[in-house]
N, C-alpha and C positions, 0 to 999 in steps of 0.2 A: 908299338909296344907301349903300355901303360907300367911305368915305372912303380908308381906308388896308387894302390889302388883306394886309400883313403883319400886322395884328393881328386882323383877320376874314379868315380865309383860306377859300378854296374848296375842295372837297374834290378836286380836281385838283392843289392845291399845301400838302398839312399838313404842321405842324411834324414829326409822327413819323408813321409808316406804321400803328402800331397805337396804340390806348389807352394811357392811363396808367397803368391797373393791369393786374396778369396775376393770375388763380388758377391755383395750382399745386396738382396733387395726386399723391398716391403712399402707400407704405406709412407714411410719417410723419405724413401728413394726410389720412386716407382721404376725409373731407368738406370737405376744402380750406383751401388757405391765402391771404394775398393779399399781395403785393408792388408797390410803386409802380416799376414796371421802367424809367419814364421817367428815373428818378432815380438808377438803378445805373449805375457806370462799365462799359464795355463787358467790361472785363478780369473782370468780376464777373458776368457773363451766365451764366457755367456755374463753378461751384466745388464742389470736393470738399474735405474735411478732417474732422479729427477733432473730437468734440462735448466741449466743456466745460460741465458740466451746472449750473445753478445753480435752485434753488427759489423765488426772490425776485429782485425787483430789484435791492435794495441787495447782497445779495452779489456780483450780478455786474459793479456798479459798483467794488466795494472790489477785486475781482479785475484789473479793468481799469487801476484808479490804483496797485495794488501791482504793476504788469507783469507779471501771470501769463498775460496775453493775449498769444498772439506771433500772427505772419503764418500765414495758413493755416487758423487754428482757424475752429470755427462756436461761437458762443455759442449756448446754449440756456438760456432763462428760461421755467419753464413753474409752474404753479400759479398763475397771473396772469390766467386766464381769466374769465368772467361769473361762473363758481360760486367760483372760485379766488381771484380778489381779495382779497375778492368786488367786481365791478364793471368787470371787464375794465381794469385799469390802464393808463395811457401809458406807452410806453417812452421817451419823448422824450430825457430825461436821458442815458439809455445811448446811444443814437443819438449825441447830441452829443460825448459824451467820445470814443466810437469814432471820429467822423470829427476831432476837435481833436487826437486821438493820432496823426493819420495813419495811421488802419488801414481808413479806407474804403473801399481799394483791395484789401484782402487778408484780410478778416475777414467771417465773414457772422454774421447775428443770425437766431435762430429762436425764436419765441415764441409762446405762446397768448394773450397781452397784442395790445395794439393800438399803433396809432401815428396821429401826427397828422400832417395836410397837408404840415406843413415837413420831414420825414424824408427825408434823403437816404443813398444805399448800399443794399447787399444786406441789407435789413431785412425781412424774412419776418412776419407776425403773423396774427393770428387762426386759428393753426392746430386746426382742429377734426376729431375730438372733442379738447376741451382735456382738461390731465392731471387734473385733479378729477373727473373723471365717467370715468376709467380709458384716455384717448386713449392711442394708441402712444409719444405724448412723455410719459410719464409712464413709461415703462419704460426710457427712454435709461439709458446708462451712459457714465461719463467714457471718451471714446476711440472709443467706435463711431462709424463713417465715415458722414458726411452727405453725400449728393449733390444739388446743387440745380441744375436745367437749367431756366432761366426760359424760352428761346426754345421748349421743348419742353413747357413748363409743368407738369415734374416736380419732385417733391421726397421724397426717398427716405433710408432708414438701411439699410445692408449688414448686412440680418438677414433671414434668409427668415421666411414668413408662421407656419412651423411654429415658429421661435425666439420670435416676437414673441406668439404664441397662450400659449406654456410660460411668458414672464416675464409676461403679464397675469394669469393665473391665480394666480399668485404675488403679484401686487401688492396691496398693503394702503392703501386711501386715508388720507391725513393728516388729521389731527384738523382742522375747519374753523376758520379765523382769527377767527369772531365768532359767539357762543355765544346771543347774546339780540337783541332789538331788531331795527330795522328792515333792517340789513345778515344779519341772520340770514334775515328772511323772504325780502329779495331773492334771497340764495343759493340759498334752496330753492325759488323760484318762478323766476327766471330760465332762460331757453331757451340753446340753444348759439349759439354767434357764425353758424353757417354758417344757424341759422334767423332771424339779426337780432338775437339777444339781447334778446327783449322778454320780459315779464313774463306767466305765467299768469295767470289770474284764480282756481283754485283748485289746492291740493296734491294731487298725485298719492297714489295709495293708499300705495304704497311707503313714500312720506314720513311 
């Protein structure tokens, strides 16, 4: 017996019309990205703005604190995915500062890192393929226009397929952050976020 139907609701009376998360795809995330759509303000369900690029979480935090992120921007934090982190670092500190500074209704965040369940705002994570393996997020440049459309499940950068391919051909992967030990082994064995970031048993021939 259900004692309180405001707590355990029937399908005819849900809190939200759709599920808590949404998977977005587009030329910026061909294999998908994830957003907690129920925690996004209605004004940010669709957002278009220039990219502010950071290759690690710490640089993004410093830029926020220094006031270099303004209304309308899209913060891009890359090389924080399963291989790049390594370990798919959690971006909660960035989102907390973003909300604390009152930018949660005007600035979006896109990353190949991950978020916790407490994340609020237009924060899109788990971008796949990640930057460290040459995903499109790796070749974004400062000012590139990013278009986020959560209702349509789309996330794109305003670049043609030809432009993206040309940029990816010239892209050179950065040096790994870990050169030895468990983290190096982890980075070599971990699969992409869209596959669950599980560890393979053996190295690929190319490794």
